[in-house]
N, CA, C, O and CB atoms as a CASP TS submission, in Angstrom:
PFRMAT TS
TARGET T0000
AUTHOR 0000-0000-0000
METHOD Language model
MODEL 1
PARENT N/A
ATOM      1  N   ALA     1      62.266  71.576  90.498  1.00  0.00           N
ATOM      2  CA  ALA     1      61.502  72.794  90.248  1.00  0.00           C
ATOM      3  C   ALA     1      61.183  73.470  91.572  1.00  0.00           C
ATOM      4  O   ALA     1      60.930  72.806  92.577  1.00  0.00           O
ATOM      5  CB  ALA     1      60.201  72.483  89.464  1.00  0.00           C
ATOM      6  N   GLY     2      61.196  74.768  91.562  1.00  0.00           N
ATOM      7  CA  GLY     2      60.896  75.544  92.755  1.00  0.00           C
ATOM      8  C   GLY     2      59.407  75.675  92.981  1.00  0.00           C
ATOM      9  O   GLY     2      58.608  75.159  92.199  1.00  0.00           O
ATOM     10  N   PRO     3      59.032  76.358  94.039  1.00  0.00           N
ATOM     11  CA  PRO     3      57.604  76.545  94.333  1.00  0.00           C
ATOM     12  C   PRO     3      56.921  77.408  93.278  1.00  0.00           C
ATOM     13  O   PRO     3      57.549  78.258  92.647  1.00  0.00           O
ATOM     14  CB  PRO     3      57.426  77.180  95.714  1.00  0.00           C
ATOM     15  N   LEU     4      55.640  77.177  93.102  1.00  0.00           N
ATOM     16  CA  LEU     4      54.833  77.956  92.162  1.00  0.00           C
ATOM     17  C   LEU     4      54.112  79.044  92.941  1.00  0.00           C
ATOM     18  O   LEU     4      53.401  78.755  93.904  1.00  0.00           O
ATOM     19  CB  LEU     4      53.813  77.048  91.391  1.00  0.00           C
ATOM     20  N   TYR     5      54.292  80.292  92.530  1.00  0.00           N
ATOM     21  CA  TYR     5      53.652  81.417  93.206  1.00  0.00           C
ATOM     22  C   TYR     5      52.508  81.944  92.365  1.00  0.00           C
ATOM     23  O   TYR     5      52.585  81.994  91.137  1.00  0.00           O
ATOM     24  CB  TYR     5      54.668  82.535  93.492  1.00  0.00           C
ATOM     25  N   ALA     6      51.459  82.331  93.041  1.00  0.00           N
ATOM     26  CA  ALA     6      50.328  82.981  92.374  1.00  0.00           C
ATOM     27  C   ALA     6      50.165  84.363  92.991  1.00  0.00           C
ATOM     28  O   ALA     6      50.384  84.553  94.187  1.00  0.00           O
ATOM     29  CB  ALA     6      49.004  82.134  92.511  1.00  0.00           C
ATOM     30  N   PHE     7      49.785  85.308  92.171  1.00  0.00           N
ATOM     31  CA  PHE     7      49.704  86.697  92.597  1.00  0.00           C
ATOM     32  C   PHE     7      48.399  87.287  92.090  1.00  0.00           C
ATOM     33  O   PHE     7      48.024  87.057  90.940  1.00  0.00           O
ATOM     34  CB  PHE     7      50.920  87.516  92.085  1.00  0.00           C
ATOM     35  N   SER     8      47.705  88.042  92.925  1.00  0.00           N
ATOM     36  CA  SER     8      46.478  88.707  92.479  1.00  0.00           C
ATOM     37  C   SER     8      46.695  90.216  92.485  1.00  0.00           C
ATOM     38  O   SER     8      47.351  90.760  93.373  1.00  0.00           O
ATOM     39  CB  SER     8      45.269  88.322  93.385  1.00  0.00           C
ATOM     40  N   LEU     9      46.143  90.870  91.494  1.00  0.00           N
ATOM     41  CA  LEU     9      46.179  92.322  91.372  1.00  0.00           C
ATOM     42  C   LEU     9      44.735  92.757  91.172  1.00  0.00           C
ATOM     43  O   LEU     9      44.040  92.198  90.323  1.00  0.00           O
ATOM     44  CB  LEU     9      47.119  92.806  90.180  1.00  0.00           C
ATOM     45  N   VAL    10      44.272  93.736  91.931  1.00  0.00           N
ATOM     46  CA  VAL    10      42.858  94.074  91.964  1.00  0.00           C
ATOM     47  C   VAL    10      42.611  95.461  91.382  1.00  0.00           C
ATOM     48  O   VAL    10      43.238  96.439  91.792  1.00  0.00           O
ATOM     49  CB  VAL    10      42.331  94.000  93.392  1.00  0.00           C
ATOM     50  N   VAL    11      41.692  95.535  90.425  1.00  0.00           N
ATOM     51  CA  VAL    11      41.241  96.817  89.880  1.00  0.00           C
ATOM     52  C   VAL    11      39.839  97.052  90.422  1.00  0.00           C
ATOM     53  O   VAL    11      38.913  96.315  90.084  1.00  0.00           O
ATOM     54  CB  VAL    11      41.264  96.832  88.292  1.00  0.00           C
ATOM     55  N   CYS    12      39.675  98.073  91.260  1.00  0.00           N
ATOM     56  CA  CYS    12      38.372  98.396  91.851  1.00  0.00           C
ATOM     57  C   CYS    12      37.864  99.693  91.246  1.00  0.00           C
ATOM     58  O   CYS    12      38.545 100.718  91.272  1.00  0.00           O
ATOM     59  CB  CYS    12      38.467  98.512  93.403  1.00  0.00           C
ATOM     60  N   ARG    13      36.649  99.629  90.699  1.00  0.00           N
ATOM     61  CA  ARG    13      36.034 100.828  90.115  1.00  0.00           C
ATOM     62  C   ARG    13      34.708 101.089  90.808  1.00  0.00           C
ATOM     63  O   ARG    13      33.871 100.195  90.929  1.00  0.00           O
ATOM     64  CB  ARG    13      35.827 100.669  88.576  1.00  0.00           C
ATOM     65  N   ARG    14      34.524 102.321  91.262  1.00  0.00           N
ATOM     66  CA  ARG    14      33.259 102.733  91.869  1.00  0.00           C
ATOM     67  C   ARG    14      32.348 103.207  90.748  1.00  0.00           C
ATOM     68  O   ARG    14      32.682 104.147  90.028  1.00  0.00           O
ATOM     69  CB  ARG    14      33.470 103.860  92.951  1.00  0.00           C
ATOM     70  N   LYS    15      31.205 102.563  90.598  1.00  0.00           N
ATOM     71  CA  LYS    15      30.308 102.826  89.466  1.00  0.00           C
ATOM     72  C   LYS    15      29.761 104.247  89.426  1.00  0.00           C
ATOM     73  O   LYS    15      29.642 104.831  88.349  1.00  0.00           O
ATOM     74  CB  LYS    15      29.163 101.868  89.503  1.00  0.00           C
ATOM     75  N   ARG    16      29.428 104.811  90.586  1.00  0.00           N
ATOM     76  CA  ARG    16      28.714 106.093  90.580  1.00  0.00           C
ATOM     77  C   ARG    16      29.530 107.244  89.995  1.00  0.00           C
ATOM     78  O   ARG    16      28.960 108.169  89.416  1.00  0.00           O
ATOM     79  CB  ARG    16      28.302 106.446  91.982  1.00  0.00           C
ATOM     80  N   ASP    17      30.868 107.201  90.137  1.00  0.00           N
ATOM     81  CA  ASP    17      31.685 108.291  89.604  1.00  0.00           C
ATOM     82  C   ASP    17      32.891 107.797  88.795  1.00  0.00           C
ATOM     83  O   ASP    17      33.751 108.586  88.403  1.00  0.00           O
ATOM     84  CB  ASP    17      32.165 109.167  90.739  1.00  0.00           C
ATOM     85  N   ASN    18      32.940 106.489  88.553  1.00  0.00           N
ATOM     86  CA  ASN    18      33.976 105.879  87.719  1.00  0.00           C
ATOM     87  C   ASN    18      35.392 106.084  88.280  1.00  0.00           C
ATOM     88  O   ASN    18      36.355 106.130  87.515  1.00  0.00           O
ATOM     89  CB  ASN    18      33.899 106.447  86.316  1.00  0.00           C
ATOM     90  N   CYS    19      35.523 106.207  89.605  1.00  0.00           N
ATOM     91  CA  CYS    19      36.834 106.354  90.234  1.00  0.00           C
ATOM     92  C   CYS    19      37.447 104.974  90.487  1.00  0.00           C
ATOM     93  O   CYS    19      36.735 103.990  90.686  1.00  0.00           O
ATOM     94  CB  CYS    19      36.719 107.151  91.562  1.00  0.00           C
ATOM     95  N   PHE    20      38.775 104.923  90.473  1.00  0.00           N
ATOM     96  CA  PHE    20      39.496 103.680  90.711  1.00  0.00           C
ATOM     97  C   PHE    20      40.228 103.752  92.043  1.00  0.00           C
ATOM     98  O   PHE    20      40.652 104.827  92.467  1.00  0.00           O
ATOM     99  CB  PHE    20      40.485 103.393  89.566  1.00  0.00           C
ATOM    100  N   LEU    21      40.377 102.603  92.705  1.00  0.00           N
ATOM    101  CA  LEU    21      41.048 102.515  93.992  1.00  0.00           C
ATOM    102  C   LEU    21      42.535 102.245  93.783  1.00  0.00           C
ATOM    103  O   LEU    21      42.909 101.296  93.094  1.00  0.00           O
ATOM    104  CB  LEU    21      40.412 101.414  94.866  1.00  0.00           C
ATOM    105  N   VAL    22      43.378 103.081  94.378  1.00  0.00           N
ATOM    106  CA  VAL    22      44.819 102.856  94.396  1.00  0.00           C
ATOM    107  C   VAL    22      45.310 103.030  95.826  1.00  0.00           C
ATOM    108  O   VAL    22      44.657 103.686  96.638  1.00  0.00           O
ATOM    109  CB  VAL    22      45.562 103.831  93.422  1.00  0.00           C
ATOM    110  N   VAL    23      46.455 102.445  96.129  1.00  0.00           N
ATOM    111  CA  VAL    23      47.043 102.566  97.461  1.00  0.00           C
ATOM    112  C   VAL    23      48.436 103.163  97.342  1.00  0.00           C
ATOM    113  O   VAL    23      49.099 103.034  96.313  1.00  0.00           O
ATOM    114  CB  VAL    23      47.096 101.190  98.175  1.00  0.00           C
ATOM    115  N   GLN    24      48.866 103.818  98.416  1.00  0.00           N
ATOM    116  CA  GLN    24      50.226 104.347  98.479  1.00  0.00           C
ATOM    117  C   GLN    24      50.851 103.836  99.765  1.00  0.00           C
ATOM    118  O   GLN    24      50.383 104.147 100.860  1.00  0.00           O
ATOM    119  CB  GLN    24      50.245 105.919  98.417  1.00  0.00           C
ATOM    120  N   GLU    25      51.911 103.052  99.627  1.00  0.00           N
ATOM    121  CA  GLU    25      52.589 102.513 100.795  1.00  0.00           C
ATOM    122  C   GLU    25      53.423 103.604 101.453  1.00  0.00           C
ATOM    123  O   GLU    25      53.908 104.516 100.783  1.00  0.00           O
ATOM    124  CB  GLU    25      53.472 101.309 100.410  1.00  0.00           C
ATOM    125  N   SER    26      53.582 103.504 102.748  1.00  0.00           N
ATOM    126  CA  SER    26      54.379 104.468 103.495  1.00  0.00           C
ATOM    127  C   SER    26      55.795 104.524 102.923  1.00  0.00           C
ATOM    128  O   SER    26      56.449 103.494 102.762  1.00  0.00           O
ATOM    129  CB  SER    26      54.412 104.104 104.996  1.00  0.00           C
ATOM    130  N   GLY    27      56.256 105.721 102.624  1.00  0.00           N
ATOM    131  CA  GLY    27      57.589 105.900 102.078  1.00  0.00           C
ATOM    132  C   GLY    27      57.701 105.697 100.583  1.00  0.00           C
ATOM    133  O   GLY    27      58.786 105.828 100.017  1.00  0.00           O
ATOM    134  N   SER    28      56.590 105.377  99.934  1.00  0.00           N
ATOM    135  CA  SER    28      56.595 105.136  98.489  1.00  0.00           C
ATOM    136  C   SER    28      56.283 106.425  97.742  1.00  0.00           C
ATOM    137  O   SER    28      55.532 107.268  98.234  1.00  0.00           O
ATOM    138  CB  SER    28      55.575 104.036  98.112  1.00  0.00           C
ATOM    139  N   MET    29      56.851 106.575  96.570  1.00  0.00           N
ATOM    140  CA  MET    29      56.618 107.769  95.759  1.00  0.00           C
ATOM    141  C   MET    29      55.429 107.607  94.815  1.00  0.00           C
ATOM    142  O   MET    29      54.973 108.590  94.231  1.00  0.00           O
ATOM    143  CB  MET    29      57.861 108.101  94.961  1.00  0.00           C
ATOM    144  N   GLY    30      54.925 106.394  94.657  1.00  0.00           N
ATOM    145  CA  GLY    30      53.873 106.182  93.671  1.00  0.00           C
ATOM    146  C   GLY    30      52.616 105.588  94.264  1.00  0.00           C
ATOM    147  O   GLY    30      52.522 105.353  95.469  1.00  0.00           O
ATOM    148  N   PHE    31      51.667 105.355  93.404  1.00  0.00           N
ATOM    149  CA  PHE    31      50.403 104.722  93.766  1.00  0.00           C
ATOM    150  C   PHE    31      50.313 103.388  93.039  1.00  0.00           C
ATOM    151  O   PHE    31      50.817 103.248  91.925  1.00  0.00           O
ATOM    152  CB  PHE    31      49.185 105.638  93.415  1.00  0.00           C
ATOM    153  N   TRP    32      49.672 102.408  93.672  1.00  0.00           N
ATOM    154  CA  TRP    32      49.627 101.052  93.144  1.00  0.00           C
ATOM    155  C   TRP    32      48.224 100.477  93.265  1.00  0.00           C
ATOM    156  O   TRP    32      47.428 100.916  94.095  1.00  0.00           O
ATOM    157  CB  TRP    32      50.634 100.157  93.873  1.00  0.00           C
ATOM    158  N   LEU    33      47.936  99.502  92.439  1.00  0.00           N
ATOM    159  CA  LEU    33      46.708  98.730  92.594  1.00  0.00           C
ATOM    160  C   LEU    33      46.912  97.763  93.753  1.00  0.00           C
ATOM    161  O   LEU    33      48.013  97.242  93.927  1.00  0.00           O
ATOM    162  CB  LEU    33      46.335  97.968  91.272  1.00  0.00           C
ATOM    163  N   PRO    34      45.872  97.512  94.553  1.00  0.00           N
ATOM    164  CA  PRO    34      46.004  96.531  95.628  1.00  0.00           C
ATOM    165  C   PRO    34      46.329  95.155  95.041  1.00  0.00           C
ATOM    166  O   PRO    34      45.854  94.811  93.958  1.00  0.00           O
ATOM    167  CB  PRO    34      44.706  96.470  96.478  1.00  0.00           C
ATOM    168  N   GLY    35      47.119  94.390  95.743  1.00  0.00           N
ATOM    169  CA  GLY    35      47.445  93.048  95.262  1.00  0.00           C
ATOM    170  C   GLY    35      48.393  92.347  96.200  1.00  0.00           C
ATOM    171  O   GLY    35      48.929  92.946  97.132  1.00  0.00           O
ATOM    172  N   GLY    36      48.593  91.069  95.943  1.00  0.00           N
ATOM    173  CA  GLY    36      49.508  90.300  96.766  1.00  0.00           C
ATOM    174  C   GLY    36      49.466  88.837  96.422  1.00  0.00           C
ATOM    175  O   GLY    36      48.781  88.419  95.488  1.00  0.00           O
ATOM    176  N   ARG    37      50.195  88.073  97.177  1.00  0.00           N
ATOM    177  CA  ARG    37      50.343  86.646  96.925  1.00  0.00           C
ATOM    178  C   ARG    37      49.085  85.879  97.326  1.00  0.00           C
ATOM    179  O   ARG    37      48.466  86.157  98.353  1.00  0.00           O
ATOM    180  CB  ARG    37      51.554  86.100  97.679  1.00  0.00           C
ATOM    181  N   VAL    38      48.725  84.910  96.492  1.00  0.00           N
ATOM    182  CA  VAL    38      47.621  84.000  96.794  1.00  0.00           C
ATOM    183  C   VAL    38      48.182  82.908  97.701  1.00  0.00           C
ATOM    184  O   VAL    38      49.170  82.258  97.358  1.00  0.00           O
ATOM    185  CB  VAL    38      46.978  83.393  95.476  1.00  0.00           C
ATOM    186  N   GLU    39      47.554  82.709  98.848  1.00  0.00           N
ATOM    187  CA  GLU    39      48.018  81.697  99.793  1.00  0.00           C
ATOM    188  C   GLU    39      47.724  80.300  99.254  1.00  0.00           C
ATOM    189  O   GLU    39      46.786  80.114  98.479  1.00  0.00           O
ATOM    190  CB  GLU    39      47.355  81.893 101.172  1.00  0.00           C
ATOM    191  N   LEU    40      48.524  79.323  99.665  1.00  0.00           N
ATOM    192  CA  LEU    40      48.346  77.941  99.245  1.00  0.00           C
ATOM    193  C   LEU    40      46.938  77.467  99.594  1.00  0.00           C
ATOM    194  O   LEU    40      46.528  77.547 100.752  1.00  0.00           O
ATOM    195  CB  LEU    40      49.403  77.032  99.904  1.00  0.00           C
ATOM    196  N   GLY    41      46.202  76.980  98.615  1.00  0.00           N
ATOM    197  CA  GLY    41      44.842  76.494  98.818  1.00  0.00           C
ATOM    198  C   GLY    41      43.769  77.569  98.762  1.00  0.00           C
ATOM    199  O   GLY    41      42.581  77.257  98.843  1.00  0.00           O
ATOM    200  N   GLU    42      44.166  78.830  98.625  1.00  0.00           N
ATOM    201  CA  GLU    42      43.214  79.939  98.598  1.00  0.00           C
ATOM    202  C   GLU    42      42.673  80.147  97.185  1.00  0.00           C
ATOM    203  O   GLU    42      43.419  80.035  96.212  1.00  0.00           O
ATOM    204  CB  GLU    42      43.875  81.234  99.114  1.00  0.00           C
ATOM    205  N   GLN    43      41.395  80.445  97.070  1.00  0.00           N
ATOM    206  CA  GLN    43      40.797  80.740  95.767  1.00  0.00           C
ATOM    207  C   GLN    43      41.180  82.157  95.347  1.00  0.00           C
ATOM    208  O   GLN    43      41.328  83.045  96.187  1.00  0.00           O
ATOM    209  CB  GLN    43      39.248  80.579  95.814  1.00  0.00           C
ATOM    210  N   LEU    44      41.340  82.360  94.033  1.00  0.00           N
ATOM    211  CA  LEU    44      41.780  83.643  93.501  1.00  0.00           C
ATOM    212  C   LEU    44      40.866  84.790  93.923  1.00  0.00           C
ATOM    213  O   LEU    44      41.352  85.858  94.295  1.00  0.00           O
ATOM    214  CB  LEU    44      41.853  83.576  91.992  1.00  0.00           C
ATOM    215  N   ASP    45      39.542  84.585  93.869  1.00  0.00           N
ATOM    216  CA  ASP    45      38.622  85.660  94.239  1.00  0.00           C
ATOM    217  C   ASP    45      38.744  86.021  95.715  1.00  0.00           C
ATOM    218  O   ASP    45      38.663  87.196  96.075  1.00  0.00           O
ATOM    219  CB  ASP    45      37.187  85.259  93.921  1.00  0.00           C
ATOM    220  N   LYS    46      38.935  85.029  96.564  1.00  0.00           N
ATOM    221  CA  LYS    46      39.088  85.293  98.003  1.00  0.00           C
ATOM    222  C   LYS    46      40.402  86.012  98.285  1.00  0.00           C
ATOM    223  O   LYS    46      40.465  86.870  99.165  1.00  0.00           O
ATOM    224  CB  LYS    46      39.022  83.978  98.805  1.00  0.00           C
ATOM    225  N   ALA    47      41.454  85.663  97.539  1.00  0.00           N
ATOM    226  CA  ALA    47      42.741  86.348  97.696  1.00  0.00           C
ATOM    227  C   ALA    47      42.620  87.816  97.299  1.00  0.00           C
ATOM    228  O   ALA    47      43.161  88.688  97.979  1.00  0.00           O
ATOM    229  CB  ALA    47      43.831  85.657  96.850  1.00  0.00           C
ATOM    230  N   ALA    48      41.922  88.092  96.213  1.00  0.00           N
ATOM    231  CA  ALA    48      41.731  89.472  95.757  1.00  0.00           C
ATOM    232  C   ALA    48      40.972  90.283  96.802  1.00  0.00           C
ATOM    233  O   ALA    48      41.344  91.417  97.104  1.00  0.00           O
ATOM    234  CB  ALA    48      40.978  89.500  94.412  1.00  0.00           C
ATOM    235  N   GLU    49      39.913  89.705  97.350  1.00  0.00           N
ATOM    236  CA  GLU    49      39.132  90.390  98.377  1.00  0.00           C
ATOM    237  C   GLU    49      39.970  90.622  99.636  1.00  0.00           C
ATOM    238  O   GLU    49      39.929  91.706 100.219  1.00  0.00           O
ATOM    239  CB  GLU    49      37.871  89.579  98.720  1.00  0.00           C
ATOM    240  N   ARG    50      40.727  89.612 100.053  1.00  0.00           N
ATOM    241  CA  ARG    50      41.561  89.719 101.258  1.00  0.00           C
ATOM    242  C   ARG    50      42.662  90.766 101.086  1.00  0.00           C
ATOM    243  O   ARG    50      42.875  91.594 101.972  1.00  0.00           O
ATOM    244  CB  ARG    50      42.185  88.357 101.594  1.00  0.00           C
ATOM    245  N   GLU    51      43.357  90.730  99.956  1.00  0.00           N
ATOM    246  CA  GLU    51      44.453  91.676  99.730  1.00  0.00           C
ATOM    247  C   GLU    51      43.947  93.121  99.685  1.00  0.00           C
ATOM    248  O   GLU    51      44.611  94.024 100.195  1.00  0.00           O
ATOM    249  CB  GLU    51      45.183  91.337  98.424  1.00  0.00           C
ATOM    250  N   THR    52      42.786  93.344  99.083  1.00  0.00           N
ATOM    251  CA  THR    52      42.231  94.698  99.028  1.00  0.00           C
ATOM    252  C   THR    52      41.867  95.188 100.421  1.00  0.00           C
ATOM    253  O   THR    52      42.101  96.350 100.753  1.00  0.00           O
ATOM    254  CB  THR    52      40.999  94.739  98.115  1.00  0.00           C
ATOM    255  N   LEU    53      41.299  94.312 101.231  1.00  0.00           N
ATOM    256  CA  LEU    53      40.974  94.680 102.610  1.00  0.00           C
ATOM    257  C   LEU    53      42.250  94.967 103.409  1.00  0.00           C
ATOM    258  O   LEU    53      42.307  95.943 104.157  1.00  0.00           O
ATOM    259  CB  LEU    53      40.159  93.558 103.289  1.00  0.00           C
ATOM    260  N   GLU    54      43.275  94.116 103.250  1.00  0.00           N
ATOM    261  CA  GLU    54      44.528  94.309 103.986  1.00  0.00           C
ATOM    262  C   GLU    54      45.244  95.595 103.579  1.00  0.00           C
ATOM    263  O   GLU    54      45.730  96.330 104.439  1.00  0.00           O
ATOM    264  CB  GLU    54      45.451  93.117 103.766  1.00  0.00           C
ATOM    265  N   GLU    55      45.314  95.872 102.289  1.00  0.00           N
ATOM    266  CA  GLU    55      46.117  96.998 101.805  1.00  0.00           C
ATOM    267  C   GLU    55      45.377  98.329 101.784  1.00  0.00           C
ATOM    268  O   GLU    55      45.980  99.379 102.007  1.00  0.00           O
ATOM    269  CB  GLU    55      46.612  96.699 100.433  1.00  0.00           C
ATOM    270  N   ALA    56      44.072  98.293 101.516  1.00  0.00           N
ATOM    271  CA  ALA    56      43.325  99.547 101.369  1.00  0.00           C
ATOM    272  C   ALA    56      42.276  99.744 102.454  1.00  0.00           C
ATOM    273  O   ALA    56      41.717 100.833 102.583  1.00  0.00           O
ATOM    274  CB  ALA    56      42.658  99.591 100.017  1.00  0.00           C
ATOM    275  N   GLY    57      42.003  98.701 103.237  1.00  0.00           N
ATOM    276  CA  GLY    57      40.981  98.812 104.265  1.00  0.00           C
ATOM    277  C   GLY    57      39.574  98.867 103.700  1.00  0.00           C
ATOM    278  O   GLY    57      38.656  99.375 104.344  1.00  0.00           O
ATOM    279  N   VAL    58      39.408  98.339 102.486  1.00  0.00           N
ATOM    280  CA  VAL    58      38.118  98.393 101.804  1.00  0.00           C
ATOM    281  C   VAL    58      37.636  96.974 101.533  1.00  0.00           C
ATOM    282  O   VAL    58      38.367  96.156 100.974  1.00  0.00           O
ATOM    283  CB  VAL    58      38.218  99.203 100.481  1.00  0.00           C
ATOM    284  N   LYS    59      36.395  96.690 101.935  1.00  0.00           N
ATOM    285  CA  LYS    59      35.800  95.390 101.649  1.00  0.00           C
ATOM    286  C   LYS    59      35.160  95.461 100.265  1.00  0.00           C
ATOM    287  O   LYS    59      34.337  96.338  99.999  1.00  0.00           O
ATOM    288  CB  LYS    59      34.748  94.987 102.744  1.00  0.00           C
ATOM    289  N   ILE    60      35.543  94.530  99.384  1.00  0.00           N
ATOM    290  CA  ILE    60      35.018  94.537  98.016  1.00  0.00           C
ATOM    291  C   ILE    60      34.267  93.246  97.721  1.00  0.00           C
ATOM    292  O   ILE    60      34.369  92.260  98.451  1.00  0.00           O
ATOM    293  CB  ILE    60      36.155  94.729  97.000  1.00  0.00           C
ATOM    294  N   ARG    61      33.518  93.284  96.643  1.00  0.00           N
ATOM    295  CA  ARG    61      32.868  92.090  96.099  1.00  0.00           C
ATOM    296  C   ARG    61      33.364  91.953  94.670  1.00  0.00           C
ATOM    297  O   ARG    61      33.112  92.818  93.831  1.00  0.00           O
ATOM    298  CB  ARG    61      31.279  92.184  96.166  1.00  0.00           C
ATOM    299  N   LEU    62      34.069  90.865  94.397  1.00  0.00           N
ATOM    300  CA  LEU    62      34.613  90.634  93.064  1.00  0.00           C
ATOM    301  C   LEU    62      33.473  90.321  92.097  1.00  0.00           C
ATOM    302  O   LEU    62      32.658  89.436  92.358  1.00  0.00           O
ATOM    303  CB  LEU    62      35.650  89.479  93.083  1.00  0.00           C
ATOM    304  N   THR    63      33.417  91.046  90.985  1.00  0.00           N
ATOM    305  CA  THR    63      32.337  90.836  90.011  1.00  0.00           C
ATOM    306  C   THR    63      32.835  90.301  88.679  1.00  0.00           C
ATOM    307  O   THR    63      32.028  90.024  87.792  1.00  0.00           O
ATOM    308  CB  THR    63      31.595  92.127  89.781  1.00  0.00           C
ATOM    309  N   GLY    64      34.130  90.150  88.517  1.00  0.00           N
ATOM    310  CA  GLY    64      34.656  89.619  87.266  1.00  0.00           C
ATOM    311  C   GLY    64      36.167  89.536  87.288  1.00  0.00           C
ATOM    312  O   GLY    64      36.827  90.071  88.178  1.00  0.00           O
ATOM    313  N   VAL    65      36.699  88.853  86.286  1.00  0.00           N
ATOM    314  CA  VAL    65      38.140  88.699  86.126  1.00  0.00           C
ATOM    315  C   VAL    65      38.527  89.288  84.783  1.00  0.00           C
ATOM    316  O   VAL    65      37.958  88.917  83.756  1.00  0.00           O
ATOM    317  CB  VAL    65      38.573  87.202  86.232  1.00  0.00           C
ATOM    318  N   LEU    66      39.497  90.211  84.778  1.00  0.00           N
ATOM    319  CA  LEU    66      39.947  90.835  83.538  1.00  0.00           C
ATOM    320  C   LEU    66      40.920  89.954  82.778  1.00  0.00           C
ATOM    321  O   LEU    66      40.858  89.870  81.552  1.00  0.00           O
ATOM    322  CB  LEU    66      40.589  92.170  83.829  1.00  0.00           C
ATOM    323  N   LYS    67      41.824  89.293  83.505  1.00  0.00           N
ATOM    324  CA  LYS    67      42.862  88.521  82.833  1.00  0.00           C
ATOM    325  C   LYS    67      43.489  87.534  83.804  1.00  0.00           C
ATOM    326  O   LYS    67      43.668  87.834  84.985  1.00  0.00           O
ATOM    327  CB  LYS    67      43.935  89.449  82.239  1.00  0.00           C
ATOM    328  N   ILE    68      43.818  86.366  83.299  1.00  0.00           N
ATOM    329  CA  ILE    68      44.612  85.397  84.042  1.00  0.00           C
ATOM    330  C   ILE    68      45.811  85.075  83.170  1.00  0.00           C
ATOM    331  O   ILE    68      45.658  84.735  81.997  1.00  0.00           O
ATOM    332  CB  ILE    68      43.783  84.098  84.409  1.00  0.00           C
ATOM    333  N   GLU    69      47.008  85.180  83.742  1.00  0.00           N
ATOM    334  CA  GLU    69      48.227  84.978  82.955  1.00  0.00           C
ATOM    335  C   GLU    69      49.230  84.175  83.762  1.00  0.00           C
ATOM    336  O   GLU    69      49.353  84.357  84.974  1.00  0.00           O
ATOM    337  CB  GLU    69      48.839  86.331  82.524  1.00  0.00           C
ATOM    338  N   PHE    70      49.939  83.293  83.094  1.00  0.00           N
ATOM    339  CA  PHE    70      51.008  82.519  83.716  1.00  0.00           C
ATOM    340  C   PHE    70      52.309  82.855  83.008  1.00  0.00           C
ATOM    341  O   PHE    70      52.405  82.724  81.788  1.00  0.00           O
ATOM    342  CB  PHE    70      50.713  80.985  83.656  1.00  0.00           C
ATOM    343  N   ILE    71      53.309  83.286  83.763  1.00  0.00           N
ATOM    344  CA  ILE    71      54.608  83.624  83.193  1.00  0.00           C
ATOM    345  C   ILE    71      55.657  82.734  83.854  1.00  0.00           C
ATOM    346  O   ILE    71      56.059  83.000  84.987  1.00  0.00           O
ATOM    347  CB  ILE    71      54.943  85.147  83.391  1.00  0.00           C
ATOM    348  N   PRO    72      56.107  81.682  83.166  1.00  0.00           N
ATOM    349  CA  PRO    72      57.129  80.815  83.765  1.00  0.00           C
ATOM    350  C   PRO    72      58.475  81.529  83.842  1.00  0.00           C
ATOM    351  O   PRO    72      58.841  82.280  82.939  1.00  0.00           O
ATOM    352  CB  PRO    72      57.270  79.514  82.958  1.00  0.00           C
ATOM    353  N   ARG    73      59.196  81.292  84.912  1.00  0.00           N
ATOM    354  CA  ARG    73      60.528  81.886  85.086  1.00  0.00           C
ATOM    355  C   ARG    73      61.483  80.760  85.463  1.00  0.00           C
ATOM    356  O   ARG    73      61.223  80.026  86.417  1.00  0.00           O
ATOM    357  CB  ARG    73      60.523  83.028  86.185  1.00  0.00           C
ATOM    358  N   SER    74      62.559  80.616  84.746  1.00  0.00           N
ATOM    359  CA  SER    74      63.521  79.569  85.067  1.00  0.00           C
ATOM    360  C   SER    74      64.720  80.099  85.847  1.00  0.00           C
ATOM    361  O   SER    74      65.462  79.320  86.445  1.00  0.00           O
ATOM    362  CB  SER    74      63.995  78.901  83.798  1.00  0.00           C
ATOM    363  N   ASP    75      64.918  81.420  85.847  1.00  0.00           N
ATOM    364  CA  ASP    75      66.106  81.981  86.479  1.00  0.00           C
ATOM    365  C   ASP    75      65.985  82.167  87.989  1.00  0.00           C
ATOM    366  O   ASP    75      66.999  82.238  88.684  1.00  0.00           O
ATOM    367  CB  ASP    75      66.422  83.290  85.853  1.00  0.00           C
ATOM    368  N   SER    76      64.770  82.246  88.501  1.00  0.00           N
ATOM    369  CA  SER    76      64.590  82.411  89.948  1.00  0.00           C
ATOM    370  C   SER    76      63.138  82.149  90.292  1.00  0.00           C
ATOM    371  O   SER    76      62.306  81.924  89.413  1.00  0.00           O
ATOM    372  CB  SER    76      65.019  83.836  90.417  1.00  0.00           C
ATOM    373  N   ASN    77      62.846  82.181  91.569  1.00  0.00           N
ATOM    374  CA  ASN    77      61.471  82.006  92.035  1.00  0.00           C
ATOM    375  C   ASN    77      60.827  83.331  92.378  1.00  0.00           C
ATOM    376  O   ASN    77      59.784  83.361  93.031  1.00  0.00           O
ATOM    377  CB  ASN    77      61.435  81.091  93.243  1.00  0.00           C
ATOM    378  N   ARG    78      61.428  84.425  91.949  1.00  0.00           N
ATOM    379  CA  ARG    78      60.892  85.748  92.264  1.00  0.00           C
ATOM    380  C   ARG    78      59.705  86.073  91.381  1.00  0.00           C
ATOM    381  O   ARG    78      59.623  85.646  90.230  1.00  0.00           O
ATOM    382  CB  ARG    78      61.971  86.817  92.107  1.00  0.00           C
ATOM    383  N   LEU    79      58.785  86.845  91.951  1.00  0.00           N
ATOM    384  CA  LEU    79      57.645  87.342  91.186  1.00  0.00           C
ATOM    385  C   LEU    79      58.087  88.523  90.356  1.00  0.00           C
ATOM    386  O   LEU    79      59.006  89.247  90.738  1.00  0.00           O
ATOM    387  CB  LEU    79      56.473  87.733  92.113  1.00  0.00           C
ATOM    388  N   ARG    80      57.445  88.721  89.231  1.00  0.00           N
ATOM    389  CA  ARG    80      57.725  89.928  88.449  1.00  0.00           C
ATOM    390  C   ARG    80      56.436  90.538  87.980  1.00  0.00           C
ATOM    391  O   ARG    80      56.450  91.566  87.302  1.00  0.00           O
ATOM    392  CB  ARG    80      58.634  89.620  87.253  1.00  0.00           C
TER
END
């Protein structure tokens, strides 16, 4: 069996005006939610906070989890 990858995707909502945080990578045509790979031994909440800071430059405080899902893949070790 190949390595197991974990991925965090962060939905940030500002309460005062109900706006959501999205990022646009250089050269990209779209906007995305901040997210990335969870490092080995890293807690999911810390990964979400770290990825949001790295990608959007915004320090957040995680207040809840919307969904946790595991999707096994036998054809490759790529994330989807």
